[in-house]
C-alpha positions as CSV (number, residue, x, y, z in Angstrom):
1,M,8.3,166.5,98.7
2,K,7.2,169.1,101.1
3,M,3.5,169.6,101.7
4,H,1.4,172.0,103.6
5,S,-2.3,171.9,104.3
6,I,-4.8,172.8,107.0
7,M,-5.4,169.1,107.5
8,Y,-1.8,167.8,107.6
9,G,0.4,170.8,108.4
10,Y,4.0,171.2,107.2
11,R,5.4,167.7,106.6
12,K,8.1,166.1,104.4
13,L,6.7,163.1,102.7
14,K,8.2,160.6,100.2
15,A,6.4,160.2,96.9
16,Q,6.9,158.3,93.7
17,I,5.6,158.4,90.2
18,R,3.7,155.4,89.0
19,V,2.5,154.9,85.5
20,E,-0.8,153.0,85.3
21,K,-2.8,152.6,82.0
22,G,-0.3,154.9,80.3
23,M,-0.9,157.8,82.7
24,P,1.6,158.9,85.3
25,G,0.3,159.5,88.8
26,L,1.8,160.7,92.1
27,Y,1.7,158.2,95.0
28,V,2.5,159.6,98.4
29,D,3.5,157.2,101.1
30,E,1.0,158.2,103.9
31,M,-1.8,159.4,101.6
32,G,-1.9,157.1,98.5
33,Y,-2.6,158.5,95.1
34,M,-2.9,162.3,94.8
35,S,-4.6,163.8,91.7
36,P,-3.5,167.1,90.2
37,L,-6.5,168.8,91.9
38,E,-5.7,167.2,95.3
39,C,-2.1,168.5,95.0
40,I,-3.5,172.0,94.5
41,K,-6.0,171.7,97.4
42,Q,-3.3,170.4,99.7
43,G,-0.7,173.0,98.6
44,V,1.9,170.5,97.6
45,D,5.4,171.8,97.0
46,F,8.1,169.6,95.4
47,E,11.6,170.0,96.9
48,Q,13.5,167.3,95.1
49,I,12.3,166.3,91.6
50,S,14.3,165.6,88.4
51,E,13.5,167.4,85.2
52,G,12.3,164.2,83.6
53,E,9.9,163.6,86.5
54,R,8.7,167.2,86.4
55,Q,7.9,166.9,82.6
56,M,6.1,163.6,83.1
57,L,3.9,165.1,85.8
58,K,3.2,168.3,83.8
59,R,1.9,166.1,80.9
60,A,-0.4,164.4,83.4
61,G,-1.9,167.8,84.5
62,Y,0.2,168.6,87.6
63,R,1.3,172.2,88.0
64,F,4.5,173.6,89.5
65,R,5.5,177.0,90.9
66,D,8.6,178.3,89.2
């Protein structure tokens, strides 16, 4: 995952999808859980993500630039 924000700058971070209480969430190594709104605020851009992971996050409210 590639992320850019005023607070963190351009950085490559590792993230994983965790399902808790039936809802998938994005967990970033250095930042913890990131909600869909937080991803928008931070300007998160996904570099490597499978189609299955993309669909899972879309159902949870995350948005992707195509």
